[in-house]
DRENDO-1510 file (C-alpha; in Angstrom, 1 decimal, always signed):
<recs>
REC; n; res; u; v; w
REC; 1; MET; +0.0; +0.0; +0.0 .
REC; 2; GLU; +1.4; +3.4; -1.0 .
REC; 3; THR; +1.5; +6.1; +1.6 .
REC; 4; LEU; +1.0; +9.6; +0.4 .
REC; 5; SER; +3.0; +12.4; +2.0 .
REC; 6; PRO; +1.2; +15.6; +2.6 .
REC; 7; PRO; +2.3; +18.5; +0.3 .
REC; 8; ALA; +3.9; +21.7; +1.5 .
REC; 9; VAL; +1.0; +23.8; +2.9 .
REC; 10; PRO; +1.4; +27.5; +3.9 .
REC; 11; THR; +0.2; +26.7; +7.4 .
REC; 12; GLY; -0.5; +29.8; +9.5 .
REC; 13; MET; -0.8; +32.1; +6.4 .
REC; 14; ILE; -3.8; +34.5; +6.3 .
REC; 15; LYS; -5.5; +34.5; +2.9 .
REC; 16; SER; -8.8; +35.6; +1.5 .
REC; 17; MET; -11.2; +33.7; -0.7 .
REC; 18; GLY; -10.7; +35.6; -3.9 .
REC; 19; PRO; -10.0; +39.3; -3.9 .
REC; 20; PHE; -13.1; +40.3; -1.7 .
REC; 21; GLY; -14.0; +37.1; +0.1 .
REC; 22; PRO; -13.7; +36.2; +3.8 .
REC; 23; LYS; -10.3; +35.9; +5.4 .
REC; 24; TYR; -9.0; +32.6; +6.7 .
REC; 25; GLU; -6.0; +31.0; +8.3 .
REC; 26; VAL; -4.5; +28.0; +6.6 .
REC; 27; GLY; -4.3; +24.9; +8.7 .
REC; 28; ARG; -3.1; +21.4; +8.2 .
REC; 29; PRO; -3.5; +19.0; +5.3 .
REC; 30; LEU; -6.3; +16.5; +6.0 .
REC; 31; ARG; -6.5; +14.1; +3.0 .
REC; 32; PRO; -5.8; +13.7; -0.7 .
REC; 33; THR; -8.6; +13.9; -3.2 .
REC; 34; ASP; -9.1; +11.6; -6.2 .
REC; 35; ASP; -8.0; +14.3; -8.7 .
REC; 36; GLY; -4.6; +14.7; -7.0 .
REC; 37; ASP; -5.5; +17.8; -4.9 .
REC; 38; TRP; -5.5; +17.9; -1.1 .
REC; 39; ILE; -8.2; +19.0; +1.4 .
REC; 40; VAL; -6.8; +21.4; +4.0 .
REC; 41; GLU; -8.3; +22.6; +7.2 .
REC; 42; ILE; -8.9; +26.3; +7.4 .
REC; 43; THR; -10.2; +28.6; +10.1 .
REC; 44; LEU; -12.4; +31.5; +9.1 .
REC; 45; ILE; -11.0; +34.7; +10.8 .
REC; 46; GLU; -14.3; +36.4; +11.5 .
REC; 47; THR; -16.1; +33.5; +13.1 .
REC; 48; GLY; -13.4; +31.0; +14.2 .
REC; 49; GLU; -15.3; +28.3; +12.3 .
REC; 50; LYS; -13.2; +25.5; +10.9 .
REC; 51; ALA; -13.8; +24.4; +7.4 .
REC; 52; GLU; -12.3; +22.2; +4.6 .
REC; 53; TYR; -10.9; +23.9; +1.5 .
REC; 54; SER; -8.9; +22.6; -1.5 .
REC; 55; LEU; -5.1; +23.3; -1.6 .
REC; 56; LYS; -5.5; +24.3; -5.3 .
REC; 57; ASP; -7.8; +27.1; -4.2 .
REC; 58; ILE; -5.6; +28.1; -1.3 .
REC; 59; ILE; -2.6; +28.5; -3.6 .
REC; 60; GLU; -4.7; +30.6; -6.0 .
REC; 61; ASP; -6.2; +32.9; -3.3 .
REC; 62; PRO; -4.4; +36.1; -2.5 .
REC; 63; GLU; -2.7; +36.9; +0.8 .
REC; 64; ALA; -5.1; +38.9; +3.0 .
REC; 65; GLU; -4.2; +42.5; +3.8 .
</recs>
């Protein structure tokens, strides 16, 4: 059985969902997806709510100001 190593994730970085979306803090990688991406835990800054978000989207999102 092959073990997948988690990718480099910018843990602790504050980003926003698109240019005007909510801000979030990047957490830890959770699991790979069937299409080669990874699901990462994030924490929404305004509410403290934890959510799951794709690493592909995290990489494309801008750093929050």
